[in-house]
KOLZA-792437 format. One line per field, with one value per atom (N, C-alpha, C): residue in one letter; atom name; x, y, z. Coordinates in Angstrom, 3 decimals. Example, Ala and Ser with C-alpha at 12.3 -4.5 7.8 and 13.67 -1.06 7.14 Angstrom:
BEGIN
resn = c(A:A:A:S:S:S)
name = c(N:CA:C:N:CA:C)
c1 = c(13.190:12.300:13.200:12.850:13.670:12.900)
c2 = c(-5.690:-4.500:-3.300:-2.250:-1.060:0.030)
c3 = c(7.800:7.800:7.800:7.080:7.140:7.870)
% end
This chain:
BEGIN
resn = c(M:M:M:A:A:A:R:R:R:I:I:I:T:T:T:L:L:L:T:T:T:F:F:F:D:D:D:N:N:N:G:G:G:P:P:P:E:E:E:P:P:P:R:R:R:W:W:W:T:T:T:N:N:N:H:H:H:V:V:V:L:L:L:D:D:D:V:V:V:L:L:L:A:A:A:K:K:K:R:R:R:G:G:G:L:L:L:K:K:K:A:A:A:S:S:S:F:F:F:F:F:F:I:I:I:I:I:I:G:G:G:R:R:R:K:K:K:L:L:L:A:A:A:T:T:T:S:S:S:R:R:R:E:E:E:G:G:G:R:R:R:D:D:D:A:A:A:V:V:V:E:E:E:R:R:R:A:A:A:K:K:K:R:R:R:E:E:E:G:G:G:H:H:H:W:W:W:I:I:I:G:G:G:N:N:N:H:H:H:S:S:S:Y:Y:Y:N:N:N:H:H:H:V:V:V:Y:Y:Y:S:S:S:L:L:L:G:G:G:D:D:D:I:I:I:D:D:D:R:R:R:A:A:A:D:D:D:A:A:A:V:V:V:D:D:D:V:V:V:E:E:E:V:V:V:V:V:V:K:K:K:T:T:T:F:F:F:D:D:D:V:V:V:L:L:L:G:G:G:D:D:D:L:L:L:A:A:A:H:H:H:P:P:P:D:D:D:M:M:M:L:L:L:F:F:F:R:R:R:P:P:P:F:F:F:C:C:C:N:N:N:A:A:A:G:G:G:I:I:I:L:L:L:D:D:D:Q:Q:Q:R:R:R:V:V:V:F:F:F:K:K:K:G:G:G:V:V:V:D:D:D:V:V:V:E:E:E:R:R:R:V:V:V:Q:Q:Q:A:A:A:A:A:A:G:G:G:Y:Y:Y:S:S:S:C:C:C:I:I:I:L:L:L:F:F:F:N:N:N:S:S:S:V:V:V:P:P:P:R:R:R:D:D:D:W:W:W:E:E:E:H:H:H:K:K:K:D:D:D:A:A:A:W:W:W:V:V:V:A:A:A:R:R:R:A:A:A:L:L:L:E:E:E:D:D:D:V:V:V:S:S:S:R:R:R:R:R:R:D:D:D:W:W:W:T:T:T:T:T:T:I:I:I:V:V:V:L:L:L:H:H:H:D:D:D:I:I:I:A:A:A:G:G:G:Y:Y:Y:P:P:P:D:D:D:G:G:G:V:V:V:D:D:D:V:V:V:R:R:R:P:P:P:M:M:M:L:L:L:M:M:M:L:L:L:D:D:D:E:E:E:F:F:F:I:I:I:G:G:G:R:R:R:A:A:A:T:T:T:D:D:D:A:A:A:G:G:G:H:H:H:T:T:T:F:F:F:E:E:E:Q:Q:Q:D:D:D:Y:Y:Y:S:S:S:P:P:P:D:D:D:C:C:C:V:V:V:L:L:L:I:I:I:S:S:S:K:K:K:G:G:G:K:K:K:R:R:R:L:L:L:R:R:R:D:D:D:L:L:L:G:G:G:H:H:H:L:L:L:S:S:S:H:H:H)
name = c(N:CA:C:N:CA:C:N:CA:C:N:CA:C:N:CA:C:N:CA:C:N:CA:C:N:CA:C:N:CA:C:N:CA:C:N:CA:C:N:CA:C:N:CA:C:N:CA:C:N:CA:C:N:CA:C:N:CA:C:N:CA:C:N:CA:C:N:CA:C:N:CA:C:N:CA:C:N:CA:C:N:CA:C:N:CA:C:N:CA:C:N:CA:C:N:CA:C:N:CA:C:N:CA:C:N:CA:C:N:CA:C:N:CA:C:N:CA:C:N:CA:C:N:CA:C:N:CA:C:N:CA:C:N:CA:C:N:CA:C:N:CA:C:N:CA:C:N:CA:C:N:CA:C:N:CA:C:N:CA:C:N:CA:C:N:CA:C:N:CA:C:N:CA:C:N:CA:C:N:CA:C:N:CA:C:N:CA:C:N:CA:C:N:CA:C:N:CA:C:N:CA:C:N:CA:C:N:CA:C:N:CA:C:N:CA:C:N:CA:C:N:CA:C:N:CA:C:N:CA:C:N:CA:C:N:CA:C:N:CA:C:N:CA:C:N:CA:C:N:CA:C:N:CA:C:N:CA:C:N:CA:C:N:CA:C:N:CA:C:N:CA:C:N:CA:C:N:CA:C:N:CA:C:N:CA:C:N:CA:C:N:CA:C:N:CA:C:N:CA:C:N:CA:C:N:CA:C:N:CA:C:N:CA:C:N:CA:C:N:CA:C:N:CA:C:N:CA:C:N:CA:C:N:CA:C:N:CA:C:N:CA:C:N:CA:C:N:CA:C:N:CA:C:N:CA:C:N:CA:C:N:CA:C:N:CA:C:N:CA:C:N:CA:C:N:CA:C:N:CA:C:N:CA:C:N:CA:C:N:CA:C:N:CA:C:N:CA:C:N:CA:C:N:CA:C:N:CA:C:N:CA:C:N:CA:C:N:CA:C:N:CA:C:N:CA:C:N:CA:C:N:CA:C:N:CA:C:N:CA:C:N:CA:C:N:CA:C:N:CA:C:N:CA:C:N:CA:C:N:CA:C:N:CA:C:N:CA:C:N:CA:C:N:CA:C:N:CA:C:N:CA:C:N:CA:C:N:CA:C:N:CA:C:N:CA:C:N:CA:C:N:CA:C:N:CA:C:N:CA:C:N:CA:C:N:CA:C:N:CA:C:N:CA:C:N:CA:C:N:CA:C:N:CA:C:N:CA:C:N:CA:C:N:CA:C:N:CA:C:N:CA:C:N:CA:C:N:CA:C:N:CA:C:N:CA:C:N:CA:C:N:CA:C:N:CA:C:N:CA:C:N:CA:C:N:CA:C:N:CA:C:N:CA:C:N:CA:C:N:CA:C:N:CA:C:N:CA:C:N:CA:C:N:CA:C:N:CA:C:N:CA:C:N:CA:C:N:CA:C:N:CA:C:N:CA:C:N:CA:C:N:CA:C:N:CA:C:N:CA:C:N:CA:C:N:CA:C:N:CA:C:N:CA:C:N:CA:C:N:CA:C:N:CA:C:N:CA:C:N:CA:C:N:CA:C:N:CA:C:N:CA:C:N:CA:C:N:CA:C:N:CA:C:N:CA:C:N:CA:C:N:CA:C:N:CA:C:N:CA:C:N:CA:C:N:CA:C:N:CA:C:N:CA:C:N:CA:C:N:CA:C:N:CA:C:N:CA:C:N:CA:C:N:CA:C:N:CA:C:N:CA:C:N:CA:C:N:CA:C:N:CA:C)
c1 = c(-5.903:-6.250:-5.944:-6.563:-6.507:-5.619:-5.208:-4.488:-5.464:-5.318:-6.211:-5.377:-5.739:-5.172:-6.272:-6.030:-6.996:-6.779:-7.838:-7.796:-9.008:-8.831:-9.882:-10.103:-11.359:-11.735:-12.523:-12.590:-13.523:-13.110:-11.984:-11.503:-10.786:-10.213:-10.180:-11.407:-11.879:-12.787:-12.055:-11.601:-10.642:-10.994:-12.240:-12.585:-12.378:-12.885:-12.883:-11.550:-10.880:-9.544:-8.610:-8.671:-7.817:-8.223:-9.520:-9.965:-9.389:-9.477:-8.916:-7.417:-6.732:-5.289:-4.987:-5.804:-5.613:-5.749:-6.777:-6.987:-5.823:-5.400:-4.301:-3.015:-2.773:-1.578:-1.640:-2.784:-2.966:-2.700:-3.139:-2.998:-1.669:-0.902:0.374:0.223:-0.817:-1.106:-0.884:-0.526:-0.378:-1.439:-1.951:-3.046:-2.802:-3.796:-3.778:-5.007:-4.826:-5.920:-6.036:-7.198:-7.454:-8.312:-7.721:-8.197:-9.028:-10.108:-10.862:-10.190:-9.778:-9.023:-9.754:-11.043:-11.829:-11.806:-11.911:-11.886:-10.519:-9.470:-8.126:-7.861:-8.350:-8.088:-8.837:-9.907:-10.769:-10.733:-9.858:-9.830:-8.390:-7.967:-6.640:-6.545:-7.617:-7.610:-7.553:-8.220:-8.143:-6.738:-6.084:-4.697:-3.794:-4.028:-3.244:-3.382:-4.610:-4.839:-4.108:-4.111:-3.418:-1.903:-1.418:0.010:0.388:-0.483:-0.241:-0.181:-1.138:-1.167:0.153:0.653:1.911:3.066:3.128:4.191:4.192:3.011:2.890:3.040:3.408:3.754:2.647:1.519:0.422:0.631:0.058:0.193:-0.979:-0.668:-1.680:-1.904:-3.164:-3.533:-4.634:-5.061:-5.964:-7.298:-8.394:-9.718:-10.635:-10.067:-10.757:-10.874:-11.191:-11.307:-12.701:-13.725:-15.098:-15.893:-15.556:-16.253:-17.759:-18.102:-19.506:-19.839:-18.971:-19.183:-17.957:-18.191:-17.090:-16.502:-15.232:-14.599:-15.374:-15.881:-16.614:-17.931:-18.439:-19.690:-19.464:-18.209:-17.899:-17.648:-18.523:-18.499:-17.542:-16.263:-15.233:-13.893:-13.060:-11.804:-10.801:-10.987:-10.014:-10.457:-11.303:-11.803:-10.666:-9.613:-8.481:-7.813:-7.709:-7.151:-8.010:-9.320:-10.252:-10.303:-10.282:-10.494:-9.220:-8.275:-7.106:-5.878:-5.502:-4.320:-4.507:-5.685:-5.958:-5.779:-6.189:-6.031:-4.568:-3.812:-2.382:-1.693:-2.145:-1.585:-1.834:-3.029:-3.357:-2.576:-2.428:-1.688:-0.211:0.382:1.802:2.635:3.558:4.463:3.839:2.553:1.850:1.572:1.494:1.150:2.251:1.851:2.802:3.602:4.888:5.707:5.162:4.381:3.813:2.559:2.188:1.042:-0.204:-0.639:-1.763:-3.082:-3.882:-5.176:-6.254:-7.334:-8.516:-9.691:-10.260:-11.379:-12.649:-13.496:-14.836:-15.654:-16.288:-16.939:-18.413:-19.110:-20.556:-20.892:-20.381:-20.643:-20.143:-18.972:-18.334:-18.784:-19.532:-20.004:-18.933:-18.392:-17.305:-17.875:-18.164:-18.721:-18.098:-18.653:-18.029:-18.140:-18.764:-18.797:-17.510:-16.654:-15.463:-14.537:-14.290:-13.375:-13.969:-13.480:-13.525:-12.161:-12.080:-10.793:-9.713:-10.076:-9.098:-8.610:-9.458:-9.047:-7.953:-8.128:-7.111:-5.791:-5.864:-4.648:-3.953:-4.726:-4.151:-3.515:-4.188:-3.643:-2.314:-2.271:-1.021:0.069:-0.266:0.729:1.327:0.521:1.001:1.842:1.868:2.652:1.984:0.659:-0.056:-0.252:-0.588:-0.953:-2.428:-3.168:-4.602:-4.876:-5.455:-5.691:-7.183:-7.731:-9.137:-9.256:-10.179:-10.533:-11.265:-11.361:-12.183:-13.192:-13.360:-14.374:-14.934:-16.252:-16.950:-18.073:-17.795:-18.836:-19.878:-19.819:-20.815:-20.923:-19.778:-19.716:-20.418:-20.558:-21.162:-22.652:-23.268:-24.718:-25.184:-24.332:-24.779:-23.573:-23.736:-22.590:-21.888:-22.658:-22.011:-22.315:-23.339:-23.668:-22.540:-21.739:-20.668:-19.615:-19.440:-18.363:-18.586:-19.786:-20.079:-19.955:-20.434:-20.303:-18.835:-18.029:-16.613:-15.914:-16.184:-15.539:-15.929:-17.200:-17.638:-16.938:-16.826:-16.179:-14.709:-14.026:-12.603:-12.382:-13.301:-13.146:-13.256:-13.707:-13.960:-12.745:-11.679:-10.526:-9.238:-8.133:-6.840:-6.359:-6.711:-6.188:-7.257:-7.664:-8.706:-8.130:-8.356:-8.106:-9.462:-9.698:-11.022:-11.076:-12.203:-12.384:-13.379:-12.877:-13.680:-13.646:-14.305:-14.463:-14.271:-13.303:-13.028:-13.891:-15.202:-16.202:-17.328:-18.208:-19.366:-20.405:-20.515:-21.494:-21.571:-22.358:-22.488:-23.929:-24.526:-23.962:-23.758:-23.227:-22.963:-24.220:-24.031:-25.155:-25.626:-25.340:-25.674:-24.672:-25.157:-24.279:-24.353:-23.589:-23.603:-22.449:-21.292:-20.095:-19.608:-19.413:-19.055:-17.699:-16.771:-15.432:-15.352:-16.479:-16.517:-16.316:-16.586:-16.477:-15.172:-14.276:-13.052:-12.206:-12.044:-11.215:-11.817:-13.135:-13.778:-13.526:-13.647:-13.379:-11.954:-11.001:-9.607:-9.395:-9.970:-9.814:-10.424:-11.625:-12.275:-11.538:-11.050:-10.279:-8.985:-8.325:-7.087:-7.365:-8.434:-8.791:-9.097:-9.583:-9.889:-8.642:-7.502:-6.253:-5.834:-6.593:-6.232:-5.100:-4.343:-3.234:-3.425:-2.794:-2.927:-1.590:-1.654:-0.454:-0.813:0.214:-0.035:-0.084:0.635:0.602:-0.799:-1.067:-2.375:-2.369:-3.497:-3.610:-3.430:-2.711:-2.384:-3.587:-4.712:-5.888:-6.449:-6.019:-6.546:-5.626:-4.475:-3.558:-3.768:-4.488:-4.822:-3.715:-3.132:-2.044:-0.979:0.270:1.373:2.362:2.426:3.345:3.261:2.037:1.780:1.691:2.060:2.016:0.714:-0.058:-1.317:-1.039:-1.588:-1.363:-2.552:-3.728:-4.944:-5.842:-6.673:-7.634:-8.663:-8.895:-9.822:-11.088:-11.295:-12.435:-13.765:-13.896:-15.174:-15.360:-14.316:-14.369:-14.350:-14.372:-14.239:-15.112:-15.313:-16.081:-15.482)
c2 = c(-2.430:-3.033:-4.535:-5.296:-6.755:-7.344:-8.576:-9.368:-10.373:-10.626:-11.526:-12.540:-13.813:-14.879:-15.410:-15.369:-15.838:-17.320:-18.103:-19.504:-19.780:-20.678:-20.997:-22.502:-22.913:-24.323:-24.700:-26.018:-26.667:-26.620:-25.990:-26.047:-27.366:-27.504:-26.456:-26.463:-25.271:-25.046:-24.068:-24.489:-23.703:-22.227:-21.926:-20.520:-19.712:-20.229:-19.445:-19.513:-20.634:-20.699:-19.724:-19.694:-18.757:-17.312:-17.058:-15.694:-15.256:-16.129:-15.804:-15.539:-16.367:-16.172:-14.842:-14.445:-13.147:-12.006:-12.089:-11.035:-10.994:-12.153:-12.195:-11.666:-11.986:-11.484:-9.963:-9.439:-7.989:-7.292:-7.932:-7.328:-7.679:-8.585:-8.984:-9.778:-10.628:-11.392:-12.882:-13.576:-15.025:-15.634:-16.789:-17.440:-18.944:-19.675:-21.138:-21.641:-22.744:-23.399:-24.828:-25.165:-26.517:-27.243:-28.269:-28.878:-30.128:-30.309:-31.555:-32.522:-33.683:-34.626:-35.093:-35.350:-35.836:-34.833:-33.544:-32.524:-32.480:-32.581:-32.529:-33.737:-34.897:-36.133:-36.202:-35.453:-35.595:-34.393:-33.411:-32.213:-31.795:-31.929:-31.453:-29.946:-29.215:-27.766:-27.380:-28.178:-27.914:-28.105:-29.160:-29.383:-28.255:-27.784:-26.654:-25.443:-25.191:-24.046:-24.221:-25.433:-25.680:-25.574:-26.065:-25.912:-24.439:-23.643:-22.199:-21.606:-22.008:-21.482:-21.782:-22.989:-23.340:-22.516:-22.371:-21.571:-20.142:-19.615:-18.219:-18.036:-19.105:-18.974:-19.238:-19.747:-20.068:-21.467:-21.698:-22.987:-23.871:-25.139:-26.084:-27.138:-27.288:-28.260:-29.192:-30.051:-31.173:-30.902:-30.999:-30.774:-31.979:-33.167:-34.445:-34.814:-36.064:-36.530:-36.287:-36.615:-36.536:-35.335:-34.793:-33.621:-33.874:-35.024:-35.382:-35.589:-36.302:-36.584:-36.176:-35.677:-35.473:-36.825:-36.822:-38.066:-38.725:-37.909:-38.456:-39.100:-38.815:-39.411:-40.639:-40.961:-42.130:-43.308:-44.271:-45.368:-46.476:-46.107:-47.080:-46.552:-47.452:-47.049:-46.482:-46.779:-46.323:-45.050:-44.245:-43.021:-42.087:-42.011:-41.140:-41.619:-42.937:-43.462:-43.050:-43.187:-42.952:-41.472:-40.580:-39.162:-38.318:-38.672:-37.804:-38.338:-39.568:-40.140:-40.135:-40.510:-40.558:-39.180:-38.130:-36.782:-36.369:-36.685:-36.373:-37.150:-38.362:-39.117:-38.385:-37.825:-37.089:-35.776:-35.110:-33.842:-34.038:-35.110:-35.335:-34.163:-33.711:-32.648:-31.258:-31.180:-29.904:-29.554:-30.558:-30.333:-29.570:-28.680:-27.984:-29.013:-28.759:-29.741:-30.137:-29.252:-29.574:-30.440:-30.828:-31.717:-31.150:-30.018:-29.289:-29.980:-30.202:-30.873:-30.069:-29.806:-29.179:-30.133:-30.626:-31.563:-30.893:-31.688:-31.234:-31.075:-29.904:-29.571:-29.216:-29.779:-29.543:-28.052:-27.358:-25.921:-25.098:-25.463:-24.668:-24.959:-26.034:-26.377:-27.219:-26.687:-27.355:-28.074:-29.368:-30.162:-31.552:-32.472:-33.788:-34.677:-34.164:-34.923:-34.782:-33.844:-33.584:-34.796:-35.427:-36.568:-37.679:-38.876:-39.945:-39.967:-40.558:-40.616:-41.263:-42.323:-43.015:-42.131:-41.219:-40.315:-39.362:-38.830:-37.945:-38.686:-39.898:-40.704:-40.930:-41.206:-41.451:-40.193:-39.061:-37.788:-37.483:-37.702:-37.460:-38.443:-39.710:-40.729:-40.482:-39.917:-39.640:-38.370:-37.592:-36.363:-35.200:-35.269:-34.196:-32.994:-31.854:-30.645:-30.361:-30.111:-29.863:-28.378:-27.751:-26.309:-26.042:-25.298:-24.907:-23.424:-22.729:-21.357:-20.755:-19.442:-18.812:-17.821:-17.868:-17.020:-17.741:-17.848:-18.496:-17.555:-16.624:-15.665:-16.228:-17.530:-18.221:-17.558:-17.366:-16.690:-17.462:-18.781:-19.608:-19.367:-18.624:-18.459:-17.257:-16.233:-14.978:-14.253:-13.630:-13.023:-11.961:-11.094:-9.956:-9.772:-10.420:-10.215:-10.657:-11.602:-12.129:-11.080:-10.085:-9.113:-8.357:-7.851:-7.125:-8.041:-9.291:-10.235:-10.479:-10.660:-10.933:-9.735:-8.538:-7.350:-7.156:-7.397:-7.280:-8.314:-9.531:-10.595:-10.281:-9.811:-9.475:-8.428:-7.493:-6.404:-6.874:-8.100:-8.593:-9.231:-9.506:-10.206:-9.646:-9.961:-9.458:-10.143:-11.427:-12.184:-13.166:-13.049:-13.897:-14.793:-16.085:-17.024:-17.313:-16.714:-16.744:-17.837:-18.512:-19.513:-18.992:-18.853:-18.502:-19.687:-19.566:-20.724:-20.310:-20.939:-20.635:-21.529:-21.311:-22.119:-21.206:-21.748:-20.971:-20.836:-21.865:-21.876:-23.270:-23.421:-24.720:-24.890:-26.060:-27.301:-27.225:-28.303:-28.334:-27.948:-27.112:-26.671:-25.277:-24.802:-23.435:-22.489:-21.378:-20.456:-19.067:-18.888:-17.634:-16.721:-17.318:-16.587:-15.597:-16.051:-15.131:-14.471:-15.118:-14.545:-13.365:-13.038:-11.773:-10.596:-10.813:-9.733:-9.799:-10.702:-10.848:-9.581:-8.969:-7.764:-6.643:-6.525:-5.498:-5.769:-7.034:-7.366:-6.984:-7.362:-7.051:-5.544:-4.828:-3.382:-2.714:-3.139:-2.534:-2.888:-4.114:-4.499:-3.693:-3.502:-2.718:-1.265:-0.699:0.687:0.859:-0.200:-0.152:-0.313:-0.525:-0.644:-2.054:-3.049:-4.438:-4.877:-5.858:-6.365:-7.853:-8.317:-9.707:-10.419:-11.683:-12.506:-13.954:-14.753:-16.138:-17.104:-16.844:-17.733:-17.784:-18.858:-19.047:-18.507:-17.996:-17.597:-18.839:-18.724:-19.915:-20.717:-20.065:-20.795:-21.750:-21.588:-22.421:-23.574:-23.672:-24.784:-25.804:-26.876:-27.876:-28.909:-29.305:-30.291:-29.759:-29.774:-29.304:-30.440:-30.927:-32.020:-33.186:-33.546:-34.687:-34.379:-33.186:-32.813:-32.083:-32.631:-32.004:-30.763:-29.628:-28.362:-27.909:-28.447:-27.975:-29.152:-28.948:-29.986:-30.158:-31.395:-31.685:-32.383:-32.369:-33.073:-32.630:-31.332:-30.823:-31.131:-31.688:-31.974:-33.464:-34.308:-35.746:-36.554:-37.801:-38.708:-40.105)
c3 = c(19.658:18.384:18.409:17.537:17.603:16.514:16.760:15.771:15.158:13.865:13.148:12.378:12.522:11.710:10.806:9.507:8.529:8.232:8.349:7.946:7.070:6.114:5.144:5.113:5.249:5.266:4.012:3.793:2.861:1.396:1.064:-0.305:-0.552:-1.741:-2.765:-3.668:-3.982:-5.090:-5.986:-7.165:-7.935:-8.087:-8.456:-8.650:-7.378:-6.262:-5.041:-4.311:-4.377:-3.783:-4.490:-5.811:-6.547:-6.307:-6.158:-5.832:-4.484:-3.491:-2.174:-2.298:-3.053:-3.227:-3.917:-4.866:-5.517:-4.513:-3.660:-2.656:-1.668:-1.190:-0.233:-0.856:-2.123:-2.799:-2.926:-3.279:-3.393:-2.060:-0.975:0.354:1.033:0.437:1.026:2.304:2.374:3.585:3.357:4.443:4.429:5.327:4.912:5.634:5.669:6.163:6.162:5.422:4.685:3.985:4.499:5.060:5.562:4.526:3.938:2.700:2.972:2.195:2.209:1.233:1.733:0.928:-0.312:-0.182:-1.327:-2.474:-2.161:-3.207:-3.888:-3.076:-3.644:-4.538:-4.126:-4.863:-6.179:-6.319:-7.497:-8.430:-8.188:-9.025:-9.312:-10.559:-10.937:-10.769:-11.119:-10.955:-9.487:-8.644:-7.212:-6.689:-7.128:-6.694:-7.185:-8.399:-8.907:-7.987:-7.514:-6.627:-5.305:-4.760:-3.497:-3.696:-4.811:-5.110:-5.215:-5.823:-5.877:-4.475:-3.637:-2.265:-1.550:-1.695:-1.040:-1.606:-2.938:-3.555:-3.034:-2.760:-2.345:-0.839:-0.130:1.277:2.269:1.803:2.719:3.296:4.466:5.135:4.741:4.462:4.006:5.079:5.467:6.488:6.007:6.893:6.640:7.331:6.585:7.173:6.941:7.055:6.894:5.421:5.165:3.782:3.208:3.979:3.459:3.937:5.124:5.662:5.771:6.336:6.511:7.983:8.698:10.113:10.918:12.119:13.051:13.437:13.809:14.227:15.369:16.282:17.421:17.052:15.861:15.396:14.521:14.238:13.416:14.348:14.309:15.272:14.808:14.713:14.376:14.877:15.339:15.969:14.981:13.675:12.684:11.965:12.615:11.978:11.570:12.367:12.019:10.734:10.564:9.312:8.121:8.282:7.187:6.805:7.790:7.520:7.531:8.366:8.564:7.837:8.130:7.479:5.963:5.506:4.063:3.423:4.120:3.574:3.546:4.590:4.543:3.414:3.146:2.028:0.705:0.550:-0.670:-0.743:0.378:0.407:0.083:0.576:0.335:0.821:-0.020:0.409:0.351:0.006:0.121:1.579:2.438:3.844:4.562:5.461:6.326:7.123:7.374:8.102:9.467:10.120:11.424:11.321:10.106:9.889:10.571:10.072:10.642:10.319:11.355:11.186:11.896:11.185:11.787:11.627:12.717:12.613:12.112:11.505:11.127:12.399:12.560:13.838:13.693:12.708:12.612:12.588:11.563:11.382:12.567:13.073:14.110:15.522:15.736:17.081:17.775:18.849:19.566:20.779:20.591:21.673:21.644:22.394:22.544:21.307:20.256:19.009:18.204:18.564:17.744:17.703:18.853:18.942:19.798:19.569:20.566:21.239:22.418:23.108:22.253:21.537:20.704:19.562:19.087:18.019:18.495:19.697:20.259:20.411:20.901:21.062:19.721:18.677:17.359:16.789:16.956:16.466:17.153:18.465:19.189:18.772:18.666:18.320:16.945:16.031:14.682:14.608:15.693:15.702:14.992:14.846:14.167:15.090:14.481:15.219:14.973:16.026:15.919:16.122:15.109:15.096:15.022:15.978:15.913:15.545:16.111:15.741:16.926:16.969:18.003:17.426:16.112:15.472:14.248:14.201:13.079:12.625:11.719:11.317:10.361:10.071:9.243:7.865:7.264:5.972:4.867:5.033:3.985:3.813:4.733:4.708:3.893:3.773:3.162:2.593:1.453:0.770:1.600:2.267:2.915:4.399:4.940:6.353:7.266:6.816:7.656:7.986:7.137:7.356:8.660:8.880:10.115:11.325:11.193:12.303:12.634:11.612:11.832:12.482:12.015:12.579:14.042:14.351:15.744:16.612:16.105:16.861:17.087:16.064:16.182:17.276:17.393:18.360:19.804:20.035:21.393:22.048:21.270:21.849:21.268:21.926:21.463:20.195:20.030:18.896:18.442:17.198:16.630:15.543:15.674:14.584:13.959:12.818:12.206:11.141:11.041:10.003:8.967:7.727:6.567:5.603:4.457:3.578:2.118:1.460:0.052:-0.842:-0.720:-1.429:-1.905:-2.745:-3.199:-2.099:-1.268:-0.180:0.395:1.448:2.103:2.576:2.417:1.867:0.363:-0.208:-1.641:-2.414:-3.426:-4.243:-3.898:-2.688:-2.304:-2.969:-3.527:-4.258:-3.621:-2.547:-1.795:-2.199:-2.519:-2.935:-1.874:-0.635:0.439:0.253:-0.446:-0.550:-1.505:-2.157:-2.886:-1.945:-0.650:0.338:1.138:0.781:1.564:1.550:0.395:0.332:1.172:1.156:1.989:3.463:3.875:5.280:5.665:4.849:5.172:5.221:4.261:4.247:5.464:5.847:7.012:8.302:8.388:9.573:9.660:8.545:8.529:8.891:8.341:8.656:10.141:10.777:12.210:13.071:12.435:13.176:13.508:13.061:13.317:12.388:12.820:12.025:11.753:10.678:10.273:10.405:10.825:10.887:10.597:10.337:9.926:11.096:12.163:13.328:13.924:14.643:15.273:16.695:17.132:18.529:19.406:20.524:21.325:21.786:22.020:22.486:21.439:20.186:19.108:18.735:19.374:19.128:20.239:19.938:20.949:21.114:20.003:19.981:19.042:19.459:18.625:18.405:17.170:16.799:17.783:18.124:18.988:20.463:20.871:22.288:22.591:23.523:23.893:24.731:24.302:24.987:25.816:25.517:26.194:26.543:27.539:27.922:26.811:26.405:25.321:25.825:27.135:27.698:27.137:26.843:26.324:24.843:24.208:22.776:22.468:23.481:23.231:24.183:23.805:24.656:24.580)
% end
């Protein structure tokens, strides 16, 4: 049977972030939320939801400020300041002590657009931790089709760090409501004998508190 780590990107969206938190509380599970800085900075209700997540024991990380371009596609040396440092400034003490950062990856595509070499250097120098994923069931596209995709993917490896999204849909304006199926996914995974934990699978931790753990050549240029 497999281990599953739940992570959620692209919030906060108050309705859906709180819905996810309700499901996790019901199931007694802890997860990670990777936050878009712009959303947090412009929504008091969104900040309330993230504060709730932290109170309830979930880990809060950084998923860029604007969520429009990968760092590797931003043609300026200070991209980390613009997208990453700015988001940690907005997060303040909500951020996990290890300063968890997940880069924007163009709908889960892991290629050389993720970083420029200077971005990796800046992330390491700042002492941040870079967390990726090994399962992207594309939940933002359809309310329920993602559940079967996710369960099949989980069955293929010993430990899955899955990325889901506490949003209505993507891009902005799409109303798919995929997290209506979160409880069903957790229930079916549990019935299949899989277990949930908060730590990340080692293959998804690229940098830990500034120390590079894995080769990033395929993710940078």
